[in-house]
VMD Tcl script that draws the C-alpha trace (Angstrom):
set ca {
  {60.02 -124.06 -66.15}
  {63.23 -126.04 -66.00}
  {65.43 -125.44 -63.32}
  {68.95 -126.74 -63.88}
  {69.07 -130.58 -64.33}
  {65.24 -131.09 -62.99}
  {62.92 -133.18 -65.07}
  {60.27 -131.38 -66.47}
  {56.70 -132.34 -65.14}
  {53.31 -130.87 -65.23}
  {52.05 -129.54 -62.07}
  {53.52 -127.61 -59.23}
  {53.64 -130.78 -56.60}
  {54.10 -133.32 -59.28}
  {58.00 -134.05 -58.25}
  {56.51 -133.99 -54.85}
  {54.36 -137.22 -55.35}
  {56.91 -138.94 -57.85}
  {59.76 -138.64 -56.05}
  {58.72 -140.22 -52.88}
  {56.54 -142.36 -54.23}
  {58.91 -144.15 -56.33}
  {60.98 -144.50 -53.01}
  {58.58 -145.91 -50.92}
  {57.37 -148.44 -53.59}
  {60.96 -149.92 -53.81}
  {60.93 -149.69 -49.86}
  {57.61 -151.04 -49.30}
  {57.31 -153.87 -51.77}
  {60.25 -155.51 -49.61}
  {58.31 -155.68 -46.33}
  {54.80 -156.31 -46.92}
  {51.14 -155.37 -47.27}
  {51.00 -153.73 -43.89}
  {53.30 -151.03 -44.90}
  {51.20 -149.79 -48.09}
  {48.59 -149.37 -45.45}
  {50.79 -147.04 -43.36}
  {52.10 -144.96 -46.79}
  {48.45 -144.51 -47.50}
  {47.76 -143.37 -44.02}
  {50.51 -140.89 -43.82}
  {49.68 -139.72 -47.49}
  {46.14 -138.90 -46.33}
  {47.57 -137.17 -43.41}
  {49.95 -134.93 -45.72}
  {47.67 -133.42 -48.18}
  {45.26 -132.84 -45.46}
  {47.58 -130.89 -43.49}
  {49.39 -129.11 -46.45}
  {47.48 -125.68 -45.81}
  {47.41 -125.42 -41.85}
  {47.31 -127.79 -38.63}
  {46.78 -124.75 -36.23}
  {48.43 -124.83 -32.70}
  {49.90 -128.32 -33.43}
  {52.41 -126.29 -35.42}
  {53.71 -124.26 -32.60}
  {53.91 -127.04 -30.02}
  {56.93 -128.62 -31.75}
  {58.46 -125.35 -32.77}
  {58.14 -126.77 -36.50}
  {55.53 -127.29 -38.97}
  {55.05 -131.18 -38.09}
  {53.49 -131.20 -34.78}
  {53.02 -135.14 -34.81}
  {56.38 -136.03 -36.90}
  {54.03 -136.79 -39.92}
  {55.43 -136.05 -43.28}
  {54.18 -133.07 -44.76}
  {54.83 -130.84 -48.29}
  {58.25 -129.43 -48.03}
  {61.39 -128.46 -49.95}
  {64.51 -128.76 -49.48}
  {67.46 -126.51 -50.42}
  {67.73 -127.04 -53.62}
  {64.27 -126.41 -54.45}
  {63.46 -129.78 -55.01}
  {59.61 -131.13 -53.87}
  {60.08 -133.72 -51.32}
  {57.48 -135.34 -48.70}
  {59.68 -134.86 -45.39}
  {58.80 -134.54 -41.95}
  {59.14 -130.73 -41.45}
  {61.25 -130.90 -38.38}
  {64.25 -132.57 -40.08}
  {66.41 -130.42 -42.36}
  {66.83 -132.94 -45.35}
  {70.19 -132.64 -46.96}
  {71.80 -134.58 -49.52}
  {75.01 -136.39 -48.71}
  {77.08 -133.97 -50.73}
  {75.69 -131.18 -49.20}
  {76.80 -131.80 -45.63}
  {79.67 -129.41 -44.49}
  {82.95 -131.05 -44.29}
  {84.51 -131.08 -40.60}
  {87.65 -128.57 -40.23}
  {89.84 -128.27 -37.41}
  {88.56 -126.08 -34.45}
  {90.31 -124.71 -31.24}
  {89.29 -126.02 -28.03}
  {87.88 -122.08 -27.50}
  {85.89 -121.87 -30.75}
  {84.38 -125.31 -29.96}
  {83.55 -123.89 -26.36}
  {82.08 -120.74 -28.19}
  {79.68 -122.42 -30.74}
  {78.73 -125.06 -27.80}
  {77.80 -122.22 -25.71}
  {75.96 -120.27 -28.79}
  {73.71 -123.23 -29.36}
  {72.90 -123.79 -26.07}
  {71.88 -119.91 -25.98}
  {69.77 -120.46 -29.09}
  {68.16 -123.49 -27.68}
  {66.83 -121.38 -25.01}
  {62.90 -120.88 -25.57}
  {60.11 -118.40 -23.99}
  {57.84 -119.78 -21.06}
  {54.83 -121.64 -22.84}
  {52.22 -118.52 -22.10}
  {54.79 -116.10 -23.58}
  {54.60 -118.30 -26.66}
  {50.96 -118.61 -26.38}
  {50.60 -114.89 -26.53}
  {53.28 -114.22 -28.91}
  {51.20 -116.71 -31.63}
  {48.07 -115.04 -30.97}
  {49.28 -111.32 -31.60}
  {51.10 -112.50 -34.51}
  {48.12 -113.90 -35.99}
  {45.96 -110.72 -35.05}
  {48.42 -108.15 -36.49}
  {49.12 -109.88 -39.72}
  {45.33 -110.72 -39.86}
  {44.23 -107.21 -39.82}
  {47.05 -106.14 -42.56}
  {45.37 -108.86 -44.32}
  {41.93 -107.55 -44.46}
  {43.37 -104.11 -45.10}
  {44.98 -105.37 -48.31}
  {41.94 -107.14 -49.18}
  {40.31 -103.60 -49.10}
  {42.91 -102.06 -51.16}
  {42.71 -104.80 -53.78}
  {39.24 -104.85 -54.03}
  {39.06 -101.01 -54.87}
  {42.03 -101.31 -57.10}
  {40.10 -103.91 -59.38}
  {36.72 -102.76 -58.75}
  {34.50 -100.68 -60.73}
  {35.53 -97.52 -59.18}
  {39.46 -97.81 -60.63}
  {40.60 -100.60 -62.90}
  {36.81 -101.93 -63.50}
  {38.06 -105.79 -64.12}
  {35.34 -106.79 -61.01}
  {31.91 -106.01 -59.94}
  {29.10 -107.39 -57.63}
  {27.18 -107.91 -60.83}
  {29.94 -110.35 -62.83}
  {31.28 -113.45 -62.26}
  {34.32 -111.82 -62.00}
  {33.41 -111.02 -58.30}
  {35.20 -108.15 -56.42}
  {36.83 -110.65 -53.98}
  {38.90 -112.55 -57.00}
  {41.59 -110.21 -57.22}
  {42.58 -110.54 -53.44}
  {41.94 -114.43 -53.75}
  {44.17 -114.63 -56.41}
  {47.03 -112.66 -54.80}
  {46.93 -114.53 -51.93}
  {46.92 -117.69 -53.51}
  {50.09 -116.73 -55.30}
  {51.48 -115.68 -52.06}
  {50.77 -119.12 -50.48}
  {52.98 -120.68 -53.34}
  {55.67 -118.30 -52.03}
  {55.21 -118.30 -48.10}
  {53.07 -121.42 -47.60}
  {54.91 -123.65 -49.46}
  {58.66 -122.90 -50.87}
  {59.70 -120.48 -48.30}
  {57.71 -121.63 -45.60}
  {60.48 -123.55 -43.48}
  {63.07 -121.21 -44.25}
  {60.64 -118.50 -42.45}
  {60.11 -120.75 -39.48}
  {63.95 -120.96 -38.97}
  {63.78 -117.31 -38.10}
  {60.35 -117.62 -36.51}
  {57.77 -120.19 -36.25}
  {55.00 -117.85 -35.24}
  {56.14 -115.29 -38.01}
  {55.67 -118.49 -40.43}
  {52.03 -119.53 -38.85}
  {50.96 -115.36 -38.90}
  {51.69 -114.90 -42.42}
  {49.93 -118.06 -43.72}
  {47.45 -118.24 -41.25}
  {46.91 -114.74 -40.45}
  {47.82 -112.55 -43.09}
  {47.25 -114.69 -46.47}
  {44.27 -116.49 -44.74}
  {42.57 -112.80 -44.34}
  {43.75 -111.47 -47.52}
  {41.41 -114.22 -49.35}
  {37.86 -114.95 -48.46}
  {35.96 -117.96 -49.22}
  {32.61 -116.72 -47.73}
  {32.98 -113.20 -49.71}
  {33.24 -115.53 -52.94}
  {30.20 -117.86 -51.89}
  {28.13 -114.90 -51.20}
  {28.52 -113.01 -54.47}
  {27.44 -116.56 -56.29}
  {24.58 -116.72 -54.04}
  {23.40 -113.03 -54.85}
  {23.71 -113.87 -58.60}
  {21.81 -116.75 -58.17}
  {19.05 -114.82 -56.03}
  {18.69 -112.45 -59.06}
  {18.17 -115.29 -61.51}
  {22.03 -115.30 -63.14}
  {22.32 -119.03 -62.61}
  {25.04 -118.71 -65.75}
  {27.02 -116.30 -64.05}
  {27.05 -118.26 -60.75}
  {27.93 -121.08 -62.13}
  {30.80 -119.60 -64.19}
  {31.85 -117.42 -61.23}
  {32.53 -121.03 -59.08}
  {34.40 -122.49 -62.21}
  {36.38 -119.72 -63.29}
  {37.03 -118.70 -60.01}
  {38.50 -122.02 -58.73}
  {40.78 -122.02 -61.97}
  {42.13 -118.93 -61.45}
  {43.41 -119.22 -57.72}
  {44.68 -122.32 -58.41}
  {46.87 -121.34 -61.36}
  {47.60 -118.23 -59.15}
  {49.01 -120.69 -56.51}
  {50.61 -122.88 -59.08}
  {52.72 -120.07 -60.72}
  {53.43 -118.64 -57.20}
  {55.19 -122.15 -56.37}
  {56.95 -122.29 -59.48}
  {58.45 -118.86 -59.37}
  {59.48 -119.01 -55.71}
  {61.38 -122.38 -56.97}
  {62.87 -120.27 -59.53}
  {64.04 -117.83 -57.28}
  {65.38 -120.13 -55.23}
  {67.17 -122.20 -57.71}
  {68.74 -118.78 -58.78}
  {70.08 -117.84 -55.57}
  {71.17 -121.43 -54.51}
  {72.99 -121.34 -58.45}
  {74.83 -118.10 -57.99}
  {75.25 -118.50 -54.24}
  {73.73 -115.68 -53.49}
  {71.99 -117.31 -50.45}
  {75.23 -117.66 -48.74}
  {76.56 -114.39 -49.53}
  {73.07 -112.74 -48.38}
  {72.39 -114.71 -45.53}
  {72.35 -114.01 -41.63}
  {72.08 -115.58 -38.73}
  {69.51 -115.10 -36.29}
  {70.18 -115.84 -32.40}
  {66.84 -116.98 -31.46}
  {67.29 -115.70 -27.55}
  {64.93 -115.16 -24.91}
  {65.65 -111.58 -25.27}
  {65.05 -111.33 -29.04}
  {62.21 -113.32 -28.68}
  {60.75 -111.17 -25.88}
  {61.65 -107.94 -28.11}
  {59.74 -108.96 -30.92}
  {56.64 -109.80 -28.74}
  {56.92 -106.25 -27.46}
  {56.86 -104.91 -30.86}
  {54.11 -107.11 -32.13}
  {51.76 -106.35 -28.94}
  {52.58 -102.28 -29.60}
  {51.83 -102.72 -33.12}
  {48.50 -104.75 -32.55}
  {47.68 -101.80 -30.00}
  {48.18 -99.11 -32.52}
  {46.12 -100.85 -35.29}
  {43.44 -101.53 -32.82}
  {43.59 -97.81 -31.53}
  {43.66 -96.35 -34.95}
  {40.61 -98.63 -36.14}
  {38.47 -97.38 -32.84}
  {39.29 -93.86 -33.46}
  {38.59 -93.75 -36.82}
  {35.38 -96.19 -36.56}
  {34.20 -93.46 -33.80}
  {34.64 -90.61 -36.47}
  {33.37 -92.01 -39.59}
  {30.38 -94.15 -37.96}
  {27.80 -91.43 -38.34}
  {29.20 -89.70 -41.42}
  {30.87 -91.94 -43.75}
  {29.68 -95.35 -43.79}
  {31.74 -96.19 -46.96}
  {34.60 -96.81 -44.86}
  {33.11 -97.59 -41.38}
  {32.82 -101.43 -41.83}
  {36.40 -101.39 -42.87}
  {37.49 -100.05 -39.30}
  {34.97 -102.39 -37.48}
  {36.63 -105.33 -39.58}
  {39.68 -104.43 -38.55}
  {38.88 -104.75 -35.04}
  {36.66 -107.89 -35.02}
  {38.75 -109.62 -37.92}
  {41.48 -111.06 -35.18}
  {38.70 -113.04 -33.75}
  {37.93 -114.86 -37.19}
  {41.65 -115.49 -37.58}
  {41.98 -117.28 -34.04}
  {38.76 -119.64 -34.49}
  {40.09 -120.56 -37.71}
  {43.64 -121.37 -36.35}
  {41.84 -123.53 -33.62}
  {39.89 -125.45 -36.24}
  {42.89 -126.10 -38.19}
  {43.89 -128.59 -35.62}
  {41.38 -130.74 -36.97}
  {42.92 -131.47 -39.96}
  {44.64 -134.68 -40.48}
  {42.66 -135.72 -37.74}
  {39.73 -137.74 -39.45}
  {36.39 -138.37 -37.70}
  {35.49 -140.81 -34.92}
  {38.05 -142.82 -33.19}
  {38.60 -144.60 -36.30}
  {39.84 -141.34 -37.83}
  {38.01 -141.90 -41.24}
  {38.37 -139.97 -44.21}
  {41.73 -138.25 -42.98}
  {42.49 -136.97 -46.09}
  {39.75 -134.49 -45.70}
  {40.91 -131.01 -44.18}
  {37.95 -130.82 -42.01}
  {39.15 -127.62 -39.80}
  {39.39 -125.48 -43.09}
  {36.04 -127.24 -44.29}
  {34.09 -126.15 -41.25}
  {35.73 -122.62 -41.34}
  {34.68 -121.90 -44.70}
  {31.27 -123.34 -44.53}
  {30.40 -121.41 -40.89}
  {31.79 -118.35 -42.23}
  {29.49 -118.63 -45.78}
  {26.33 -119.53 -43.06}
  {27.30 -116.35 -41.07}
  {27.84 -113.73 -44.34}
  {24.49 -115.07 -45.44}
  {22.78 -114.36 -42.46}
  {23.91 -110.94 -41.98}
  {22.95 -110.31 -45.98}
  {19.65 -111.52 -45.34}
  {19.43 -109.24 -41.97}
  {20.45 -106.22 -43.98}
  {17.45 -106.95 -46.58}
  {15.09 -106.94 -43.41}
  {16.80 -104.02 -41.51}
  {17.18 -100.80 -43.25}
  {18.73 -98.94 -40.52}
  {22.02 -97.56 -41.79}
  {23.98 -98.38 -38.46}
  {22.91 -101.99 -38.57}
  {23.86 -102.06 -42.20}
  {27.40 -100.83 -41.12}
  {27.74 -103.31 -38.33}
  {26.36 -106.05 -40.19}
  {28.77 -105.39 -43.24}
  {32.05 -104.95 -40.78}
  {30.75 -108.64 -39.39}
  {30.87 -109.86 -43.01}
  {34.04 -107.97 -44.15}
  {36.14 -108.63 -40.80}
  {34.70 -111.60 -39.05}
  {33.99 -113.70 -42.10}
  {36.33 -112.96 -44.27}
  {38.92 -113.75 -41.78}
  {37.27 -117.05 -40.85}
  {37.01 -117.89 -44.18}
  {40.05 -118.71 -46.49}
  {40.89 -119.68 -49.97}
  {44.95 -119.54 -49.79}
  {44.71 -122.45 -47.37}
  {41.88 -124.23 -49.41}
  {43.68 -123.94 -52.68}
  {47.02 -125.37 -51.15}
  {45.13 -128.28 -49.95}
  {43.48 -128.59 -52.91}
  {46.99 -128.52 -54.84}
  {48.37 -131.37 -52.85}
  {45.43 -133.46 -53.32}
  {45.84 -133.15 -56.92}
  {49.20 -134.17 -57.15}
  {48.67 -136.92 -54.51}
  {48.33 -140.47 -55.20}
  {44.56 -140.14 -55.25}
  {44.02 -137.01 -57.20}
  {40.13 -137.52 -57.37}
  {40.30 -136.53 -53.29}
  {41.18 -132.43 -54.66}
  {37.61 -132.41 -56.53}
  {35.76 -134.09 -53.97}
  {37.12 -131.58 -51.52}
  {36.25 -128.80 -53.56}
  {32.70 -130.04 -54.39}
  {32.08 -130.66 -50.56}
  {33.14 -127.30 -49.57}
  {31.18 -125.27 -52.51}
  {27.93 -127.47 -52.55}
  {27.53 -127.54 -48.77}
  {28.17 -123.58 -48.54}
  {26.02 -122.91 -51.44}
  {23.30 -125.17 -50.31}
  {23.02 -123.50 -46.75}
  {23.43 -120.14 -48.31}
  {20.60 -120.62 -50.57}
  {18.53 -121.43 -47.39}
  {19.56 -118.76 -45.45}
  {19.56 -115.93 -47.90}
  {18.04 -116.77 -51.42}
  {15.09 -118.43 -50.27}
  {14.10 -115.40 -47.80}
  {15.03 -113.13 -50.88}
  {12.38 -115.01 -53.13}
  {9.59 -115.64 -50.90}
  {9.79 -111.94 -49.26}
  {10.31 -110.34 -52.69}
  {13.52 -108.55 -51.75}
  {15.47 -106.68 -54.54}
}
mol new
graphics top color blue
foreach p $ca { graphics top sphere $p radius 0.5 }
foreach p [lrange $ca 0 end-1] q [lrange $ca 1 end] { graphics top cylinder $p $q radius 0.2 }
display resetview
């Protein structure tokens, strides 16, 4: 696509790399080789933190808790790498000063002072976790609906016996939306509410997509001897979610460009007075919504547990799903930190990697136990853990955002090393936990 006078390039993040790389090369060539190392270090951290950095994102109320550069977009929809807490403007975009009366200045100063008020740390802590839980449950429900819609019962595009696995549609939709809310509009949403921005990406999109479900379906295909389908499932799945993410970024950029071009953003804009009162009301609303969602889920689980196993796992998944979201949220603080005191391999998002691998292992263990234990109630509990806890602990949307950032960085090979590392470790451990017992016991 071509928006305005922007030069055409391939890839969703190509302008991110080219714009800043040329600037840095020009600057750093004048100050010596030491700064090249600093630039490489920042680039490694940037690609590793492209998806999520957990509670570090909330400490600064912006999306670069350490002040390091992150992938973002400016007001014209142009891709740049900037510290997200700073709002980049071109010189021509800066507002022109106009005469103002003393009363107006005092009013503005008072309003700015009011806007700077923040909740106590414990209320901010509660708010962020409640946002994650509520939006995580909504992500679980959306994933279930998409699985049913595109599954064999309705559209028939996906199935358990095909490389077009049942979680493919949720993974594609979540990756597409990650391009919108996790890249292009993330900074805009964070100005309204940092907790909402984190809740949408880490909570909703992270729970809508699932890496553990994807890995488990490939394990089941391989255990049945369908190795070609298993390989195709990984290759085709990675291709489709990657391009869904890229399409999401491009369409969001196009809409943002159209709004800026027609000045609709200023006409339709709104101002948010981020006072303690407004934040407190939002917390009360979200806590009420969380209580309602949990209450309804418990009531429906109690009602269906002995009579309808087809939906019981969904309600159990809604109850325990937030636990998976919270664990992944805390693990995300490892992204961009590297290993050991020397912080080796900073480009590898270890938080996301650990979350996906652990969830895949738990998913495989539950599948093995369901083979060994034929009790119907145990099957419901195990399926609920798989669908809720594992589905929310693992994520494809964050994984593919990190993959896309690495692919368009100065070291594109890192993207494929990261993807292969995640898939190979998860599939290998899953084979030991699930496939080997299936083969040795002769389970079908």
